[in-house]
C-alpha positions in Angstrom: 41.2 -40.5 -40.6 43.9 -40.5 -37.9 47.5 -40.6 -39.2 50.7 -41.5 -37.4 52.1 -39.1 -34.8 54.9 -37.0 -36.1 56.8 -33.8 -35.2 55.7 -30.6 -36.9 58.5 -29.2 -38.8 57.6 -25.5 -38.1 56.9 -25.6 -34.4 58.7 -28.7 -33.4 55.6 -29.9 -31.5 54.2 -33.4 -31.9 50.9 -33.8 -33.7 48.0 -35.7 -32.3 47.8 -37.8 -35.4 44.6 -36.1 -36.7 44.5 -34.3 -40.0 41.6 -32.5 -41.8 42.0 -31.2 -45.3 45.8 -31.1 -44.9 45.7 -29.4 -41.6 47.4 -31.3 -38.8 46.3 -30.9 -35.1 49.2 -30.0 -32.8 49.4 -31.6 -29.4 50.3 -28.4 -27.7 50.4 -28.7 -23.9 48.3 -26.4 -21.7 50.2 -23.5 -20.1 51.6 -24.3 -16.7 49.8 -21.4 -15.0 46.5 -22.6 -16.4 47.1 -26.1 -15.0 48.0 -24.7 -11.6 44.9 -22.6 -11.5 42.7 -25.5 -12.6 44.0 -27.8 -9.9 43.6 -25.1 -7.3 40.0 -24.7 -8.2 39.5 -28.5 -8.1 41.0 -28.6 -4.6 38.9 -25.6 -3.6 35.7 -27.1 -4.8 36.4 -30.3 -2.8 37.1 -28.4 0.3 34.0 -26.2 -0.2 31.9 -29.4 -0.8 33.0 -30.7 2.6 32.9 -27.5 4.6 29.7 -26.0 3.3 26.2 -27.3 2.5 26.4 -28.9 -1.0 23.5 -31.4 -1.2 20.1 -31.7 0.5 20.4 -32.5 4.2 24.1 -31.7 4.5 25.0 -28.5 6.2 28.7 -29.0 5.9 31.4 -29.5 8.5 31.1 -25.9 9.6 27.3 -26.3 9.9 26.7 -22.9 8.3 24.0 -21.8 5.9 22.9 -18.3 4.8 19.3 -19.4 5.6 20.2 -20.0 9.2 22.0 -16.7 9.4 18.9 -14.8 8.0 16.6 -16.7 10.3 18.7 -15.8 13.4 18.7 -12.2 12.4 15.0 -12.2 11.9 14.5 -13.8 15.2 16.6 -11.2 16.9 14.6 -8.4 15.2 11.3 -10.0 16.2 12.6 -10.3 19.8 13.5 -6.6 19.8 10.2 -5.6 18.3 8.2 -7.9 20.7 8.8 -5.5 23.6 7.4 -2.6 21.7 4.5 -4.6 20.2 3.5 -5.7 23.7 3.4 -2.1 24.8 1.3 -1.2 21.8 -1.1 -4.0 22.5 -2.0 -2.8 26.0 -1.7 1.0 25.4 -4.6 3.1 24.3 -4.3 5.3 21.2 -4.1 8.4 23.4 -1.4 6.8 25.6 0.6 5.9 22.6 0.6 9.5 21.3 1.8 10.7 24.7 4.9 8.5 24.7 7.4 9.8 22.0 9.4 6.6 21.6 6.3 4.4 21.4 4.7 6.9 19.0 7.7 6.8 16.7 7.6 3.0 16.6 3.9 3.0 15.9 4.2 5.5 13.1 7.1 3.5 11.5 5.0 0.3 11.6 1.9 2.2 10.4 3.8 3.6 7.5 4.8 0.1 6.4 1.3 -1.3 6.8 -0.2 1.7 4.9 2.1 1.0 2.0 1.1 -2.6 1.9 -2.7 -2.2 2.3 -3.9 1.4 1.9 -1.7 3.1 -0.7 -3.3 1.4 -3.8 -6.4 3.5 -3.1 -5.3 6.5 -1.0 -1.9 6.9 -2.7 1.6 6.4 -1.3 1.4 9.8 0.4 -2.2 9.6 1.4 -3.4 12.3 -1.0 -6.1 10.1 -2.4 -7.9 10.7 -5.7 -11.4 10.9 -7.2 -13.5 8.7 -5.0 -10.7 8.0 -2.5 -10.5 10.4 0.4 -7.5 12.7 0.8 -6.0 11.8 4.3 -3.8 14.9 4.4 -6.5 17.5 4.7 -8.9 18.2 7.7 -12.1 17.0 6.0 -13.3 13.7 7.5 -16.5 11.9 6.6 -16.6 9.9 9.9 -14.4 12.1 12.1 -10.6 12.6 12.1 -9.7 11.8 15.7 -7.3 8.9 16.1 -10.1 6.9 17.8 -12.5 7.6 14.9 -9.9 6.7 12.3 -9.3 3.4 14.2 -13.0 2.6 14.2 -13.2 3.2 10.5 -10.2 1.0 9.9 -11.5 -1.8 12.0 -15.1 -1.9 10.8 -14.9 -0.4 7.3 -17.4 1.7 5.4 -20.5 0.0 3.9 -18.7 -3.3 4.3 -21.6 -5.0 6.2 -19.3 -7.0 8.4 -20.6 -6.1 11.9 -22.9 -3.7 13.6 -20.2 -1.0 13.9 -19.5 -0.9 10.2 -19.9 2.7 8.9 -23.1 2.8 6.9 -24.9 5.8 5.5 -26.8 5.7 2.2 -27.5 8.9 0.5 -30.9 8.8 -1.4 -30.7 8.4 -5.2 -32.8 11.5 -5.8 -32.8 11.1 -9.6 -32.8 7.3 -10.1 -35.6 6.9 -7.5 -37.5 10.0 -8.9 -37.5 11.8 -5.6 -36.6 15.0 -7.5 -36.9 16.1 -11.1 -33.9 16.8 -13.3 -34.5 20.6 -13.0 -34.7 20.4 -9.2 -31.5 18.4 -9.0 -29.8 21.1 -11.2 -31.0 23.8 -8.8 -29.8 21.9 -5.7 -26.4 21.4 -7.3 -26.2 25.2 -8.0 -27.1 25.9 -4.3 -24.5 23.4 -3.0 -21.9 25.1 -5.2 -23.0 28.5 -3.8 -22.1 27.3 -0.3 -18.4 27.4 -1.4 -18.9 30.4 -3.7 -18.9 28.2 -6.8 -22.4 28.8 -8.2 -22.8 30.3 -11.7 -26.6 30.7 -11.7 -27.8 32.7 -8.7 -31.4 32.3 -9.6 -31.2 28.5 -9.8 -29.3 28.5 -6.5 -32.1 30.5 -4.8 -34.6 27.9 -6.0 -32.3 25.1 -4.9 -32.1 26.5 -1.4 -35.6 25.5 -0.5 -35.2 22.1 -2.1 -32.0 21.6 -0.1 -33.7 22.6 3.2 -36.4 20.0 2.6 -34.2 17.1 1.4 -30.6 17.6 2.3 -30.2 19.7 5.4 -31.2 16.9 7.7 -27.9 15.2 7.0 -25.6 17.8 5.7 -26.8 20.6 8.0 -28.6 23.8 7.2 -25.4 25.5 6.2 -23.7 22.5 4.6 -21.5 21.8 7.6 -21.8 18.1 7.3 -22.3 15.5 10.1 -19.5 13.1 11.0 -21.9 10.8 12.9 -23.8 10.1 9.7 -20.8 10.2 7.4 -22.4 13.2 5.6 -19.8 15.4 3.9 -19.2 19.0 4.6 -20.5 21.0 1.6 -19.4 24.5 2.4 -15.7 24.1 1.7 -13.8 23.5 -1.5 -13.0 19.9 -0.7 -14.8 17.3 -2.9 -14.5 13.6 -2.9 -15.8 13.0 -6.4 -15.1 16.4 -7.9 -16.8 19.8 -7.3 -18.0 20.6 -10.8 -21.8 20.9 -11.4 -21.8 17.8 -13.6 -20.2 15.7 -10.8 -22.7 17.1 -8.2 -25.6 16.3 -10.4 -24.4 12.7 -10.8 -23.9 12.4 -7.0 -27.3 13.8 -6.2 -29.0 11.7 -8.9 -27.3 8.3 -8.3 -25.6 8.6 -5.0 -22.1 7.2 -4.7 -22.0 4.7 -1.8 -18.2 4.2 -1.8 -16.9 1.2 0.1 -13.8 0.7 2.2 -12.8 -2.8 3.5 -13.1 -3.7 7.2 -9.5 -4.3 8.2 -10.4 -5.8 11.5 -10.7 -9.2 9.9 -7.6 -8.9 7.9 -5.0 -7.1 10.2 -4.2 -7.7 13.8 -5.3 -5.1 16.4 -1.7 -3.8 16.9 -1.3 -3.2 13.2 -4.6 -1.3 13.1 -3.5 0.9 16.0 -0.3 1.7 14.1 -2.3 2.5 11.0 -4.6 4.8 12.9 -1.8 6.7 14.4 0.1 6.9 11.2 -2.9 8.3 9.3 -3.6 10.7 12.1 0.0 11.9 11.9 -0.2 12.8 8.2 -1.4 16.2 9.3 -5.1 16.2 8.7 -6.2 14.5 11.9 -8.5 16.3 14.3 
């Protein structure tokens, strides 16, 4: 219970009148420096409350907000970009590549769009992976010119969005029983022989005839591929799904039928131009 106020005999400071278990609470005043700092912060907070936004709908006497500052900066950037975007909108892909400053702007925009939309499949650097084409080499299913890349981006692959969508279906020679398992193995050996990877020369010789009757119409008599049909080149060492015999047997038996989205319905035409130019600039474009 509170007791009467008295002066502490040791410190000479008055007590507050409270005591717990024989311990008396001293009424020690706060340090002067602390009080000065406290009142400064109080005055500062009042001034800040008036000068700056402090509640909804109040922008302060100075009418300043960081949001307005950011919006103004974004507007300035968009105004600066608008001139270049207008040029990109009317310029052809070839014209863009002939103008260094415009090309640099397009590549920068394409790099950002690639990171947002394409990197999850093709990798941040465009190196791809099993089932996802490497964009750094010179092996292209549907052609590697900047125009061909732009068409693929706009209309997609097996996306069935419009009549220009890239569509080519390789027969499922095993699933549909067009070839026997032994014949598929022989064809796989022959395909490997085109890039000097065969291990069974006798099987490869048998597979050559089967290849000529079933595969050459799309992939070419020597495995050179056909970009108009999206048929891969088979006489190099570049493989989309892996070049081992087991992978080839799976491809021949089941087909792969990979899909790429049609970005024409997702991205604006200028962004697709920038993407096409950026992908072409990675080094593997034709």
